[in-house]
C-alpha positions, 0 to 999 in steps of 0.5 A: 500499499503506498503512503498518502501525504496531506498537508494542514491547512489551517487549525481547528480552534475550540474550547476544548483543550482536554478530550475527556469530557468533550461532546463525542459529536456536534449533536452534542455541543449545540451552541458551542462556538469556535474558530477555524483558522485557515493559512492565509495561502489558503484563504482565496479558497474561502471564497463564495463560502459565506453563503453556506449555513453549514460546513463539513470540516475534516481534520486530523485526530492529532492526538489520537495514536494507534488504532484498534480493529474492535472498539466499544463505542461511547454509544454501546457497551458491545465491540463493534468494528471501527469502521462502523463507528466514528471512534478517533482511533482509526487506522487513518485518524481523519475525522468529520464533522458539521458545524453551523458557519456563522461568519468569514472574516478573511481567513477566519471562519466563526462556526458553531456546534463544534465537538473538535479539540482545540489545535486540531490540524484542518486539512479540508472544508466542503459546503454541506449540501444535503441535496448531494447527500441523499440521506432520506432512505436511511438506516443507522445500523447498531445506532438506530436505539441509541443515537438519540442520547448521543447529545448528552454523552461526553468523551472519556478516556476509553480511546486514549492509550 
């Protein structure tokens, strides 16, 4: 398998400086604001982003070390395949969060519903377009019965080694 390299295009800032106690998904971070500081050399790529209400942030789980193929996710007490979860300890530690875009000011984005650790390296931004996602006929697998409890759940130490 070949090596694939990415470079950070910015830094995500949030009030969360410790992993333990963080919301585990944007649904648990309703109203929590943060900023995305895009490096100046990429700021031109933000043109026309202000017209979108939500954006997908793709980032590197910089505090994640190693991975497990079987994990006990936050919303369950049984082992699940890591690729059937949103756990941070993954073969490629890439995170995805959909956040509300409040403002674009130069190279700084103000966002809400942020569930990301402060100082997280940003890999990419994409506008969220529900019509592109085609989720109208969806099933939630093993999460079907527990997804409603996500808003009150906080991170613990289970994914740190």
